[in-house]
C-alpha positions as CSV (number, residue, x, y, z in Angstrom):
1,M,-12.4,-198.8,-169.9
2,R,-10.0,-198.7,-166.9
3,E,-9.9,-196.4,-163.8
4,S,-9.4,-193.0,-165.2
5,R,-7.0,-192.1,-162.6
6,F,-3.3,-193.8,-162.4
7,T,-1.0,-194.3,-159.6
8,L,2.3,-192.3,-160.3
9,L,5.8,-192.9,-158.2
10,D,8.2,-190.2,-159.0
11,L,11.8,-191.2,-158.6
12,F,14.6,-189.0,-158.5
13,A,11.7,-186.1,-158.0
14,G,13.6,-183.1,-157.7
15,C,11.1,-180.1,-156.7
16,G,8.5,-182.3,-158.7
17,G,8.4,-181.3,-162.4
18,M,7.8,-184.5,-163.6
19,T,4.8,-185.0,-161.0
20,R,3.7,-181.3,-162.0
21,G,2.9,-182.2,-165.7
22,F,1.8,-185.2,-165.0
23,L,-0.5,-184.2,-162.5
24,G,-1.6,-181.2,-164.6
25,E,-2.6,-183.9,-167.2
26,G,-5.5,-184.8,-165.0
27,N,-5.4,-188.6,-164.7
28,F,-2.9,-189.3,-162.1
29,I,-2.5,-189.5,-158.5
30,G,0.6,-189.5,-156.5
31,V,1.3,-191.9,-154.1
32,G,5.3,-192.0,-153.6
33,A,8.5,-189.7,-154.1
34,V,12.3,-190.2,-153.6
35,E,14.6,-187.1,-153.6
36,I,17.9,-187.5,-151.7
37,D,18.6,-183.7,-151.5
38,R,16.4,-182.4,-148.8
39,T,15.5,-178.9,-149.9
40,A,14.5,-180.3,-153.0
41,A,12.4,-183.0,-151.3
42,A,10.5,-179.9,-149.1
43,T,10.2,-178.2,-151.9
44,Y,8.4,-181.4,-153.4
45,A,6.1,-182.2,-150.3
46,A,5.1,-178.4,-150.4
47,N,3.7,-179.0,-153.7
48,F,2.5,-182.3,-154.2
49,D,2.7,-183.7,-150.2
50,V,2.2,-181.3,-147.4
51,D,1.9,-183.7,-144.8
52,G,4.7,-185.8,-146.1
53,R,3.0,-189.1,-146.3
54,H,4.5,-190.4,-149.2
55,I,7.9,-188.4,-150.1
56,F,11.2,-190.6,-149.2
57,A,13.9,-187.8,-148.6
58,G,17.2,-189.7,-148.8
59,D,19.1,-192.6,-151.2
60,I,16.9,-194.2,-153.3
61,A,19.1,-197.5,-152.3
62,G,17.1,-197.6,-148.9
63,Y,13.9,-197.3,-150.5
64,T,12.3,-200.4,-149.4
65,D,8.6,-199.5,-148.8
66,V,7.6,-199.5,-152.5
67,P,3.8,-199.1,-152.9
68,R,2.1,-200.5,-155.7
69,A,1.9,-198.1,-158.5
70,D,0.5,-197.8,-162.1
71,L,3.3,-195.8,-163.5
72,V,7.0,-195.0,-162.3
73,V,8.4,-192.0,-163.6
74,G,12.0,-190.7,-163.1
75,G,15.0,-189.2,-164.5
76,P,18.2,-190.1,-162.4
77,P,21.0,-187.4,-161.9
78,C,22.6,-186.5,-165.5
79,Q,25.7,-185.2,-164.3
80,G,27.6,-188.1,-165.3
81,F,25.9,-188.4,-169.0
82,S,26.3,-184.7,-169.5
83,A,28.7,-183.3,-172.2
84,L,29.1,-180.6,-169.6
85,G,30.1,-183.1,-167.2
86,R,33.8,-185.2,-167.3
87,R,31.5,-188.4,-168.6
88,D,33.4,-190.8,-166.5
89,P,32.2,-194.7,-167.0
90,A,32.9,-195.0,-163.1
91,D,30.6,-192.2,-161.9
92,A,28.3,-194.1,-159.2
93,R,25.7,-191.5,-160.6
94,N,25.4,-193.5,-163.9
95,Q,24.5,-196.9,-162.0
96,L,21.2,-195.1,-160.4
97,W,19.6,-196.2,-163.5
98,R,19.8,-200.1,-161.6
99,E,17.6,-198.8,-158.9
100,F,15.0,-197.3,-160.9
101,V,14.7,-200.7,-162.5
102,R,14.3,-202.6,-158.9
103,V,11.8,-200.0,-158.1
104,V,9.8,-200.7,-161.3
105,R,9.4,-204.4,-160.6
106,E,8.8,-204.0,-157.1
107,S,6.2,-201.3,-157.3
108,D,4.5,-203.9,-160.2
109,A,4.0,-201.2,-162.5
110,R,2.3,-201.1,-165.8
111,M,4.4,-199.0,-167.4
112,F,7.4,-196.8,-167.0
113,V,9.2,-193.2,-168.0
114,F,12.7,-192.6,-167.6
115,E,13.7,-189.1,-168.4
116,N,17.5,-187.8,-169.0
117,V,19.9,-185.6,-171.3
118,D,19.9,-186.1,-174.7
119,R,23.2,-187.8,-174.9
120,F,22.5,-190.6,-172.7
121,A,21.1,-192.7,-175.3
122,K,24.8,-193.2,-176.4
123,T,26.2,-194.1,-173.5
124,P,26.5,-197.9,-172.6
125,E,24.4,-197.5,-169.5
126,F,21.1,-196.6,-171.9
127,Q,22.1,-199.6,-173.9
128,L,22.3,-201.9,-170.5
129,L,19.0,-200.4,-169.8
130,R,17.2,-201.7,-172.7
131,Q,18.6,-205.1,-172.4
132,T,16.7,-205.2,-169.0
133,A,13.7,-205.3,-171.2
134,S,14.9,-208.0,-173.6
135,E,14.2,-211.7,-173.4
136,D,15.7,-212.9,-169.6
137,G,16.2,-209.2,-168.4
138,E,14.7,-207.9,-165.0
139,L,11.8,-205.9,-167.3
140,A,11.7,-208.7,-169.9
141,D,7.8,-208.0,-170.1
142,F,8.0,-204.6,-171.0
143,D,8.7,-203.2,-174.3
144,T,10.6,-200.1,-174.7
145,Q,10.0,-196.9,-177.1
146,V,12.5,-193.9,-177.2
147,F,11.8,-190.6,-178.1
148,R,13.9,-187.6,-178.5
149,L,11.7,-184.4,-177.4
150,N,12.4,-180.6,-177.2
151,A,10.8,-179.1,-174.8
152,A,10.3,-175.8,-176.4
153,D,8.1,-178.2,-179.0
154,Y,5.6,-178.5,-176.5
155,G,5.3,-174.6,-175.4
156,T,8.4,-174.5,-173.0
157,P,10.1,-171.1,-173.7
158,Q,13.4,-173.3,-173.8
159,K,15.1,-175.2,-176.4
160,R,16.0,-178.3,-174.0
161,I,16.2,-181.7,-176.1
162,R,15.6,-185.1,-173.6
163,T,15.8,-188.9,-174.0
164,I,12.5,-190.3,-173.5
165,V,12.4,-194.0,-172.5
166,V,8.8,-195.6,-171.9
167,G,8.4,-199.0,-171.1
168,S,5.1,-200.7,-171.2
169,R,3.6,-203.9,-170.4
170,V,-0.1,-202.7,-171.8
171,G,1.3,-202.0,-175.3
172,P,3.0,-199.1,-177.2
173,V,2.4,-195.2,-177.1
174,D,1.7,-192.9,-179.8
175,E,4.9,-189.9,-179.9
176,P,3.8,-187.1,-178.2
177,R,2.2,-184.8,-180.4
178,Q,4.3,-181.8,-180.9
179,T,2.1,-178.4,-180.4
180,H,4.9,-175.9,-180.9
181,A,8.0,-175.2,-184.1
182,K,10.6,-172.7,-184.6
183,T,8.7,-172.3,-187.9
184,P,4.8,-172.4,-187.1
185,G,2.4,-174.2,-189.6
186,G,-0.7,-176.1,-189.8
187,D,-1.9,-176.8,-186.3
188,L,1.7,-175.5,-184.7
189,D,1.9,-172.2,-182.7
190,R,5.4,-170.6,-183.0
191,W,7.5,-171.3,-180.1
192,V,7.2,-169.5,-177.2
193,G,9.8,-166.8,-176.9
194,L,10.4,-164.8,-173.6
195,R,8.8,-161.7,-174.3
196,E,5.6,-163.8,-174.1
197,A,6.9,-165.6,-171.1
198,F,8.0,-162.8,-169.1
199,L,5.9,-160.2,-169.9
200,E,2.7,-161.7,-171.0
201,G,2.4,-164.4,-168.7
202,P,0.0,-165.0,-165.5
203,V,2.9,-163.0,-163.7
204,V,4.5,-160.4,-165.0
205,L,8.5,-160.4,-164.5
206,E,9.6,-156.8,-165.0
207,P,13.0,-156.3,-166.2
208,E,13.7,-154.1,-163.8
209,V,14.8,-155.9,-160.3
210,R,16.2,-154.4,-157.2
211,E,16.0,-157.1,-154.5
212,T,18.7,-159.5,-153.9
213,W,17.7,-161.6,-150.6
214,L,14.6,-164.1,-150.3
215,P,12.2,-163.3,-147.8
216,E,13.2,-164.6,-144.3
217,S,10.9,-167.4,-143.9
218,L,11.5,-171.0,-142.7
219,V,9.4,-174.1,-143.1
220,E,9.7,-177.6,-140.9
221,F,10.3,-180.4,-142.9
222,Q,10.6,-183.7,-141.5
223,G,12.4,-182.4,-138.3
224,H,14.7,-179.8,-140.1
225,D,14.0,-175.9,-140.7
226,I,14.2,-175.1,-144.3
227,P,13.8,-171.8,-146.0
228,G,10.4,-171.5,-147.8
229,T,8.3,-171.5,-148.7
230,F,8.5,-169.3,-151.3
231,K,6.2,-167.8,-154.4
232,L,7.3,-167.3,-157.9
233,R,7.3,-163.7,-157.0
234,D,9.7,-164.4,-154.0
235,L,12.3,-165.5,-157.0
236,H,12.6,-162.2,-158.7
237,I,16.0,-161.4,-157.1
238,T,19.3,-160.3,-158.9
239,R,22.7,-160.1,-157.5
240,N,25.4,-157.4,-156.9
241,Y,27.7,-157.6,-159.9
242,D,30.9,-155.3,-159.8
243,L,31.2,-152.4,-162.2
244,I,33.5,-154.1,-164.7
245,S,31.0,-157.1,-164.6
246,E,28.0,-154.7,-166.0
247,V,30.4,-152.9,-168.2
248,R,31.1,-156.1,-170.3
249,Y,27.4,-157.3,-170.1
250,A,26.5,-153.9,-171.6
251,H,28.6,-154.8,-174.5
252,I,26.7,-158.0,-175.3
253,A,24.0,-157.9,-177.8
254,P,21.2,-160.3,-178.2
255,G,22.5,-163.5,-179.4
256,K,26.2,-162.6,-178.9
257,G,28.6,-163.8,-176.5
258,R,31.8,-163.3,-175.4
259,F,33.6,-163.3,-178.6
260,D,31.9,-160.2,-179.2
261,L,34.0,-158.4,-176.3
262,P,36.3,-155.6,-177.1
263,D,40.1,-156.8,-176.6
264,E,40.6,-154.4,-173.3
265,L,37.3,-156.3,-171.3
266,Q,38.1,-159.6,-172.4
267,Y,39.0,-161.9,-169.2
268,P,43.0,-162.8,-169.5
269,C,42.0,-166.6,-170.0
270,W,40.2,-165.9,-172.8
271,R,43.0,-163.9,-174.3
272,R,44.6,-167.0,-174.3
273,H,41.8,-169.2,-175.2
274,T,40.3,-167.8,-178.2
275,R,38.4,-171.2,-178.7
276,G,35.6,-172.7,-176.6
277,A,31.7,-172.4,-175.8
278,G,30.5,-169.4,-177.8
279,D,27.4,-169.3,-175.5
280,V,29.7,-167.9,-172.5
281,L,28.5,-164.4,-171.5
282,G,25.9,-164.6,-173.8
283,R,22.4,-162.7,-174.1
284,L,19.0,-164.4,-174.8
285,Q,16.6,-162.8,-177.2
286,W,13.3,-161.6,-176.5
287,D,11.4,-163.5,-179.0
288,E,13.2,-166.7,-179.1
289,P,13.2,-169.2,-176.2
290,A,15.9,-169.5,-173.6
291,V,18.9,-172.0,-174.2
292,T,18.8,-175.0,-171.8
293,I,19.0,-173.7,-168.4
294,R,21.3,-175.3,-166.0
295,T,22.2,-174.8,-162.3
296,E,24.0,-171.9,-162.3
297,F,21.7,-170.0,-164.3
298,F,22.7,-166.9,-162.4
299,R,26.3,-166.2,-163.4
300,P,26.5,-164.8,-167.0
301,E,30.1,-166.3,-167.1
302,K,28.4,-170.0,-167.2
303,G,26.6,-169.6,-170.1
304,R,23.5,-167.5,-172.4
305,F,21.9,-166.5,-169.0
306,L,22.1,-162.4,-169.9
307,H,18.3,-160.9,-169.8
308,P,17.1,-160.4,-173.2
309,Q,16.4,-156.5,-172.5
310,W,19.3,-154.5,-174.5
311,E,19.2,-151.7,-176.8
312,N,22.4,-149.8,-178.1
313,G,22.7,-147.0,-176.4
314,G,19.4,-147.3,-174.8
315,D,17.6,-149.4,-172.1
316,Q,19.5,-152.3,-171.2
317,V,19.1,-154.6,-168.3
318,N,22.6,-156.1,-167.2
319,R,22.1,-159.1,-165.4
320,A,21.5,-162.6,-165.7
321,L,18.2,-164.1,-165.3
322,T,16.4,-163.9,-162.0
323,H,15.6,-167.2,-159.9
324,A,11.6,-166.4,-161.0
325,E,12.9,-166.0,-164.6
326,A,14.7,-169.6,-164.8
327,A,11.5,-171.3,-163.3
328,V,9.4,-169.5,-166.0
329,V,12.0,-170.6,-168.9
330,Q,11.7,-174.2,-167.2
331,G,8.0,-174.4,-167.5
332,F,7.1,-173.6,-164.1
333,D,3.9,-171.2,-163.2
334,D,3.1,-169.2,-160.3
335,R,1.2,-172.0,-158.4
336,H,4.7,-173.9,-157.6
337,L,6.3,-173.1,-154.4
338,W,9.6,-173.4,-153.1
339,C,11.9,-174.5,-150.6
340,G,15.8,-174.2,-150.3
341,T,18.5,-170.8,-150.0
342,K,19.1,-168.7,-153.7
343,A,22.0,-171.5,-154.3
344,E,19.4,-174.8,-153.3
345,I,16.5,-173.3,-155.5
346,A,18.7,-172.4,-158.6
347,R,19.7,-176.5,-158.3
348,Q,16.3,-177.2,-158.4
349,I,15.2,-175.3,-161.0
350,G,18.1,-176.2,-163.3
351,N,17.9,-180.0,-162.3
352,A,14.1,-179.9,-163.5
353,V,12.0,-181.8,-165.8
354,P,9.9,-178.9,-167.5
355,P,6.3,-179.7,-166.9
356,P,5.0,-178.8,-170.4
357,L,7.1,-181.7,-171.7
358,A,6.2,-184.1,-168.7
359,R,2.2,-183.3,-169.6
360,A,3.0,-184.0,-173.3
361,V,4.3,-187.6,-172.2
362,A,1.8,-187.9,-169.6
363,H,-1.1,-187.6,-172.1
364,V,0.0,-190.5,-174.3
365,V,1.4,-192.6,-171.1
366,A,-3.0,-192.2,-170.2
367,A,-4.3,-192.7,-172.9
368,R,-2.4,-196.2,-173.1
369,L,-3.2,-196.8,-169.5
370,A,-6.9,-196.5,-170.1
371,S,-6.9,-198.6,-173.3
């Protein structure tokens, strides 16, 4: 049996969702991280690198002092691949996987985990990544496996499907064992719904919210003052909505969306365009996981982000998810600290890897590294 703890290098680390999951498994210790967004890097440092010794806050192309690591993990920005974006083949973000490959090679890693959106597996860049691990490729000594995983199947209160590519020089891994299912049975629990996540978890997030601002607090990070650090409870904040918006939201029942508004409440552009995403201005459901959380979850017009509390003619909560609720939907708990403005933290939450999903992957990776 080899060493029981393995060194971890996290690229495109964001606020640390991947690291949170891998360190939660107990077999890993972080030795480096790279994140170009300064406030996200500050969040990562607040949780895993308080003295700032191993977080590189900058463009990965400038990351040259690469430490040795057993494992490299990361998810390059997905906007170039996402179905919500332009899917431009020339998007520079689509080429960042090449930097990932470079760091894997320079770190002398035994394994790597590459995470991205579901549709990444259908892109030319995915094929090029697989080719690097084929004969004569830069990672020719790695064998790769591809898994399509839903975060809800691993205890995250969110349906979020991701492509996970595992590369290994030390043998294959098992597919992460599913722990939850839409229809439970055997040793599988039911998917975690929002009622359980918000009202029955370690931190109860009451539907009634009045605060609209983060507390006034600053933290110094690599010579810059950044808002923070904030606890999960500090993120339970809402927005000031105008009356017509609240009236619209009041007409949306759980599981429904913009197509269920009466004509007089439709936006003028929606009257002209009767097709399109049904999730827009949608309301979540108490006993179901949320849909995929995105970076503008605080805008109901951007997706199915209305709070699930709704009773026809009774108690209603006519607002989008708070930052705290969105963080919980992503699988973060009250241990995680946050830095940045409201918009910056929202971006960190929406771009994060759900820690429960990362931990499930960490379990099978650790088993292979230990063998």
